[in-house]
KEKE-3310 file (N, C-alpha, C; in steps of 0.2 Angstrom, whole numbers, plus 5000, padded with zeros to 4 digits):
npx = (5242:5224:5216:5221:5219:5211:5195:5184:5190:5189:5178:5182:5188:5189:5182:5173:5166:5160:5151:5143:5136:5130:5121:5113:5107:5100:5090:5084:5079:5070:5061:5056:5050:5040:5032:5029:5020:5010:4994:4979:4969:4958:4941:4930:4914:4905:4893:4888:4892:4884:4884:4898:4913:4927:4944:4958:4971:4972:4962:4944:4934:4922:4909:4908:4895:4885:4886:4898:4907:4908:4913:4926:4932:4933:4942:4953:4957:4959:4970:4979:4981:4988:5000:5005:5013:5025:5030:5031:5041:5052:5053:5058:5070:5076:5077:5086:5097:5100:5103:5114:5126:5127:5130:5143:5150:5149:5157:5169:5172:5175:5186:5188:5193:5206:5211:5207:5211:5206:5192:5190:5191:5180:5171:5172:5169:5155:5150:5152:5144:5131:5131:5131:5119:5110:5106:5097:5087:5083:5078:5067:5059:5055:5050:5040:5031:5028:5020:5009:5005:5001:4990:4973:4965:4972:4971:4957:4954:4962:4955:4943:4945:4950:4939:4932:4939:4950:4968:4984:4983:4989:4994:5009:5026:5029:5037:5043:5046:5054:5065:5068:5073:5085:5092:5094:5103:5114:5117:5122:5134:5141:5143:5152:5163:5166:5169:5181:5188:5189:5198:5209:5212:5214:5226:5234:5233:5239:5252:5256:5255:5266:5276:5278:5286:5286:5274)
npy = (4991:4987:4999:5009:5005:5003:5009:4999:4988:4989:4982:4969:4968:4963:4972:4977:4966:4963:4974:4972:4961:4966:4974:4964:4958:4969:4970:4958:4960:4970:4964:4953:4962:4968:4957:4954:4964:4962:4963:4974:4965:4953:4947:4948:4952:4942:4944:4937:4924:4920:4915:4914:4920:4928:4926:4936:4933:4919:4912:4905:4905:4896:4895:4906:4915:4929:4940:4935:4934:4948:4952:4945:4951:4964:4961:4957:4968:4977:4970:4971:4985:4987:4981:4988:5000:4995:4986:4996:5004:4995:4993:5005:5006:4995:5000:5011:5005:4998:5009:5014:5005:5005:5019:5019:5010:5017:5028:5022:5016:5028:5031:5040:5036:5034:5046:5054:5048:5049:5047:5033:5031:5038:5030:5018:5022:5025:5012:5005:5012:5010:4996:4994:5000:4992:4982:4987:4991:4979:4973:4982:4979:4965:4965:4974:4967:4956:4961:4965:4952:4947:4954:4958:4959:4950:4938:4936:4936:4924:4914:4915:4911:4898:4892:4889:4880:4884:4886:4894:4906:4910:4918:4922:4924:4924:4915:4925:4936:4931:4928:4941:4946:4937:4941:4954:4952:4946:4956:4966:4959:4959:4973:4976:4968:4975:4987:4983:4980:4993:5000:4992:4995:5008:5009:5003:5012:5024:5019:5018:5030:5036:5032:5039:5038:5025:5023)
npz = (4929:4930:4930:4922:4909:4893:4891:4889:4895:4908:4912:4913:4926:4943:4952:4943:4940:4952:4953:4943:4948:4958:4952:4946:4958:4962:4953:4954:4967:4965:4957:4966:4976:4969:4966:4979:4982:4973:4965:4966:4965:4971:4974:4960:4955:4943:4933:4923:4925:4936:4952:4953:4957:4951:4954:4953:4954:4950:4944:4941:4955:4963:4976:4986:4992:4988:4999:5006:4996:4993:5005:5005:4994:4999:5010:5003:4996:5007:5013:5003:5002:5015:5013:5003:5005:5010:5001:4990:4996:4997:4983:4979:4986:4980:4967:4969:4973:4961:4952:4958:4957:4943:4940:4946:4938:4926:4929:4932:4919:4912:4917:4928:4942:4939:4936:4946:4960:4973:4972:4973:4987:4991:4985:4992:5005:5003:4999:5011:5020:5014:5014:5029:5031:5026:5034:5045:5036:5030:5042:5045:5034:5035:5047:5046:5037:5043:5053:5046:5042:5054:5057:5061:5049:5039:5046:5047:5033:5029:5037:5030:5017:5019:5025:5014:5008:5001:4997:5000:5005:5017:5032:5032:5028:5011:4997:4988:4996:5006:4998:4994:5005:5008:4996:4999:5009:5003:4994:5003:5007:4995:4993:5003:4999:4987:4992:4998:4987:4981:4989:4987:4973:4974:4981:4971:4961:4967:4969:4956:4951:4958:4950:4937:4926:4921:4916)
capx = (5236:5218:5213:5223:5218:5206:5188:5181:5194:5187:5173:5185:5191:5185:5177:5167:5161:5156:5146:5137:5132:5125:5115:5108:5104:5096:5085:5080:5075:5064:5056:5053:5046:5034:5028:5026:5015:5004:4989:4974:4965:4951:4935:4926:4908:4905:4885:4887:4893:4879:4886:4904:4918:4934:4950:4962:4977:4973:4956:4938:4932:4915:4908:4906:4889:4885:4889:4904:4911:4910:4918:4932:4934:4935:4948:4958:4959:4963:4976:4983:4983:4992:5006:5007:5018:5030:5032:5034:5048:5057:5055:5062:5077:5079:5078:5092:5103:5101:5106:5121:5132:5127:5134:5150:5153:5151:5162:5176:5173:5177:5193:5188:5197:5213:5213:5205:5211:5202:5186:5190:5190:5173:5167:5173:5164:5148:5149:5151:5138:5125:5131:5128:5112:5105:5104:5091:5082:5080:5074:5061:5055:5053:5046:5033:5028:5026:5015:5003:5002:4998:4985:4966:4963:4975:4969:4950:4955:4964:4950:4937:4947:4951:4932:4930:4944:4955:4974:4988:4981:4991:4997:5016:5030:5030:5044:5047:5048:5060:5070:5070:5078:5091:5095:5097:5110:5119:5119:5127:5141:5144:5145:5158:5168:5167:5173:5188:5192:5190:5204:5215:5213:5217:5233:5237:5233:5243:5258:5258:5256:5272:5281:5276:5291:5285:5267)
capy = (4990:4987:5005:5014:5002:5006:5009:4993:4983:4989:4977:4962:4968:4960:4977:4978:4960:4963:4979:4969:4956:4971:4976:4958:4957:4974:4969:4952:4963:4974:4958:4951:4967:4968:4950:4954:4969:4959:4968:4975:4958:4953:4943:4952:4948:4942:4942:4932:4917:4919:4916:4913:4925:4927:4929:4938:4929:4912:4908:4907:4901:4896:4894:4911:4918:4937:4944:4932:4937:4955:4952:4943:4957:4969:4959:4957:4976:4980:4967:4974:4992:4986:4978:4992:5004:4991:4984:5002:5006:4990:4994:5011:5005:4991:5005:5015:5000:4997:5015:5016:5002:5007:5025:5018:5007:5022:5032:5019:5016:5034:5032:5044:5034:5035:5054:5057:5042:5050:5044:5026:5031:5040:5024:5013:5025:5024:5005:5003:5015:5006:4989:4994:5002:4987:4978:4990:4991:4972:4972:4985:4976:4959:4966:4977:4962:4951:4965:4964:4945:4946:4959:4955:4958:4944:4933:4935:4934:4918:4910:4915:4907:4891:4889:4887:4875:4887:4886:4899:4913:4909:4924:4921:4926:4919:4914:4931:4940:4928:4929:4948:4946:4934:4945:4960:4950:4945:4963:4969:4956:4961:4980:4975:4966:4980:4992:4981:4981:5000:5001:4989:4999:5015:5008:5002:5018:5028:5016:5020:5038:5038:5030:5041:5036:5018:5022)
capz = (4932:4926:4930:4916:4902:4889:4894:4889:4898:4915:4913:4915:4932:4949:4954:4939:4941:4959:4952:4939:4953:4962:4947:4945:4964:4963:4948:4957:4973:4962:4955:4972:4979:4965:4968:4986:4982:4970:4962:4970:4965:4975:4970:4956:4953:4936:4933:4917:4928:4941:4958:4953:4957:4947:4957:4947:4955:4948:4940:4943:4961:4966:4983:4989:4991:4987:5005:5007:4990:4994:5011:5002:4990:5004:5014:4998:4995:5013:5014:4998:5005:5020:5010:4997:5006:5012:4994:4987:4999:4994:4976:4979:4988:4975:4961:4970:4972:4954:4949:4961:4954:4936:4940:4947:4932:4920:4931:4931:4912:4910:4920:4933:4947:4937:4935:4953:4964:4980:4971:4975:4994:4992:4983:4997:5010:5001:5000:5018:5022:5011:5017:5036:5031:5023:5040:5048:5031:5030:5049:5045:5029:5037:5053:5044:5033:5048:5057:5041:5042:5061:5058:5060:5042:5037:5050:5045:5026:5029:5039:5026:5012:5022:5026:5007:5005:4996:5000:4997:5008:5024:5035:5033:5023:5005:4994:4986:5001:5010:4993:4994:5012:5006:4991:5002:5013:4997:4991:5008:5007:4989:4994:5007:4994:4982:4996:4999:4980:4979:4993:4984:4967:4976:4982:4965:4957:4971:4968:4949:4951:4961:4945:4931:4920:4919:4914)
cpx = (5229:5215:5215:5222:5212:5199:5185:5184:5192:5182:5175:5188:5186:5180:5172:5163:5157:5150:5141:5134:5128:5119:5110:5105:5098:5089:5080:5076:5069:5059:5052:5048:5039:5029:5025:5020:5009:5000:4983:4969:4959:4946:4931:4920:4907:4897:4884:4888:4889:4883:4894:4908:4925:4940:4956:4969:4978:4967:4949:4936:4924:4914:4907:4899:4890:4889:4896:4909:4913:4915:4925:4936:4937:4942:4954:4962:4962:4969:4981:4986:4988:4999:5010:5013:5025:5034:5035:5041:5053:5058:5059:5069:5080:5081:5085:5098:5105:5105:5113:5126:5133:5131:5141:5153:5154:5156:5169:5177:5176:5184:5193:5193:5204:5215:5212:5205:5207:5195:5185:5189:5183:5169:5166:5168:5157:5146:5148:5145:5131:5125:5128:5121:5107:5102:5097:5085:5079:5076:5067:5057:5052:5048:5039:5029:5024:5020:5009:5000:4999:4992:4978:4963:4965:4972:4961:4950:4957:4959:4944:4939:4947:4944:4930:4934:4950:4962:4978:4987:4984:4994:5004:5019:5030:5037:5047:5049:5054:5066:5072:5075:5084:5095:5098:5103:5116:5122:5124:5134:5144:5147:5152:5164:5170:5171:5180:5192:5193:5196:5210:5216:5216:5224:5237:5238:5239:5251:5260:5258:5262:5278:5279:5280:5289:5278:5267)
cpy = (4990:4994:5010:5011:5006:5005:5002:4987:4983:4984:4970:4963:4965:4965:4978:4972:4960:4969:4976:4964:4961:4973:4970:4958:4963:4973:4963:4956:4967:4969:4955:4955:4968:4963:4951:4959:4966:4964:4969:4969:4958:4949:4949:4949:4948:4939:4937:4925:4916:4920:4915:4920:4924:4930:4930:4935:4922:4909:4909:4902:4902:4895:4899:4914:4926:4941:4941:4934:4944:4956:4950:4948:4962:4968:4959:4964:4979:4977:4970:4981:4992:4984:4983:4997:5001:4989:4991:5004:5001:4991:5000:5010:5000:4995:5009:5011:4997:5003:5015:5012:5003:5014:5024:5014:5012:5026:5029:5017:5022:5035:5037:5042:5035:5042:5057:5051:5043:5047:5037:5026:5033:5034:5019:5015:5023:5017:5003:5006:5011:4999:4989:4996:4997:4982:4981:4990:4984:4970:4975:4982:4970:4961:4969:4972:4958:4955:4964:4958:4943:4950:4956:4954:4952:4938:4931:4933:4926:4912:4910:4910:4899:4888:4887:4882:4878:4888:4892:4906:4913:4916:4922:4923:4921:4919:4920:4935:4937:4929:4936:4949:4943:4938:4951:4959:4949:4951:4966:4966:4958:4968:4980:4973:4971:4986:4989:4982:4988:5002:4999:4993:5005:5014:5007:5008:5023:5026:5018:5027:5040:5036:5032:5040:5029:5018:5023)
cpz = (4928:4925:4924:4910:4899:4893:4895:4893:4905:4917:4914:4921:4937:4952:4950:4939:4947:4957:4948:4943:4956:4958:4946:4952:4965:4959:4951:4964:4971:4960:4961:4976:4975:4966:4974:4986:4978:4966:4967:4970:4968:4970:4966:4954:4945:4935:4928:4920:4934:4947:4959:4953:4954:4952:4952:4948:4952:4945:4943:4949:4962:4973:4988:4988:4990:4993:5006:5002:4991:5000:5009:4998:4994:5008:5009:4997:5001:5014:5009:5000:5011:5018:5005:4999:5008:5005:4990:4989:4997:4987:4975:4981:4983:4969:4963:4971:4965:4951:4952:4958:4947:4935:4941:4941:4927:4922:4930:4923:4909:4913:4925:4939:4945:4938:4942:4958:4971:4979:4974:4983:4995:4990:4989:5003:5009:5001:5007:5021:5020:5014:5024:5036:5029:5029:5043:5043:5030:5036:5048:5039:5031:5043:5051:5040:5038:5052:5052:5042:5049:5062:5058:5053:5038:5040:5047:5037:5026:5032:5034:5020:5014:5023:5020:5004:5001:5000:4996:5000:5015:5026:5037:5027:5017:5002:4992:4991:5006:5005:4993:5000:5011:5001:4994:5006:5008:4995:4996:5008:5000:4990:4999:5003:4990:4986:4997:4992:4979:4983:4989:4977:4969:4978:4976:4961:4960:4969:4960:4948:4953:4955:4938:4925:4917:4916:4906)
residu = (UNK:UNK:UNK:UNK:UNK:UNK:UNK:UNK:UNK:UNK:UNK:UNK:UNK:UNK:UNK:UNK:UNK:UNK:UNK:UNK:UNK:UNK:UNK:UNK:UNK:UNK:UNK:UNK:UNK:UNK:UNK:UNK:UNK:UNK:UNK:UNK:UNK:UNK:UNK:UNK:UNK:UNK:UNK:UNK:UNK:UNK:UNK:UNK:UNK:UNK:UNK:UNK:UNK:UNK:UNK:UNK:UNK:UNK:UNK:UNK:UNK:UNK:UNK:UNK:UNK:UNK:UNK:UNK:UNK:UNK:UNK:UNK:UNK:UNK:UNK:UNK:UNK:UNK:UNK:UNK:UNK:UNK:UNK:UNK:UNK:UNK:UNK:UNK:UNK:UNK:UNK:UNK:UNK:UNK:UNK:UNK:UNK:UNK:UNK:UNK:UNK:UNK:UNK:UNK:UNK:UNK:UNK:UNK:UNK:UNK:UNK:UNK:UNK:UNK:UNK:UNK:UNK:UNK:UNK:UNK:UNK:UNK:UNK:UNK:UNK:UNK:UNK:UNK:UNK:UNK:UNK:UNK:UNK:UNK:UNK:UNK:UNK:UNK:UNK:UNK:UNK:UNK:UNK:UNK:UNK:UNK:UNK:UNK:UNK:UNK:UNK:UNK:UNK:UNK:UNK:UNK:UNK:UNK:UNK:UNK:UNK:UNK:UNK:UNK:UNK:UNK:UNK:UNK:UNK:UNK:UNK:UNK:UNK:UNK:UNK:UNK:UNK:UNK:UNK:UNK:UNK:UNK:UNK:UNK:UNK:UNK:UNK:UNK:UNK:UNK:UNK:UNK:UNK:UNK:UNK:UNK:UNK:UNK:UNK:UNK:UNK:UNK:UNK:UNK:UNK:UNK:UNK:UNK:UNK:UNK:UNK:UNK:UNK:UNK:UNK)
# end
């Protein structure tokens, strides 16, 4: 079986492949979460440009007077602060999901499952728990974002920008946030698959442990 081979050969097994996919998904979740958070941004007054305000997300915009520019900046900052806790929580979860498969890969490369087969059952249990926990986590993530987009801050911000003809400030989920949700669903499926592979490998190790003379 693959579990008693040399350390590097573990990386060619199906379970290792699933774990590397989990690492990739976690990295993508981190990236999408950081994009969702964005930066404090906002319109910043540039005296050298007179009445022009520079928007840090994409270029110099004119059209806002002094009071309107200040209001746009305030709304941007308040909108950013509303989204910040959600994005940070998503990034923390993404970071944990990144560390978890990396640890499991290291443990398997060191052949711990071969010497301590019960570890595979522990690994299976952890995978199932994480997969099940992903569902409420995704619900909380999307529900919280929708609450922000339905807030008066977002609505006023959207109307202010639309009044000047600026696009891209709609109060709805954007691509990175939708992608984070889809990646979370894919990660949950990968965890369940890894749980099944862990059980399969446990059976393989158990059978081989019963035949010490053939090892």
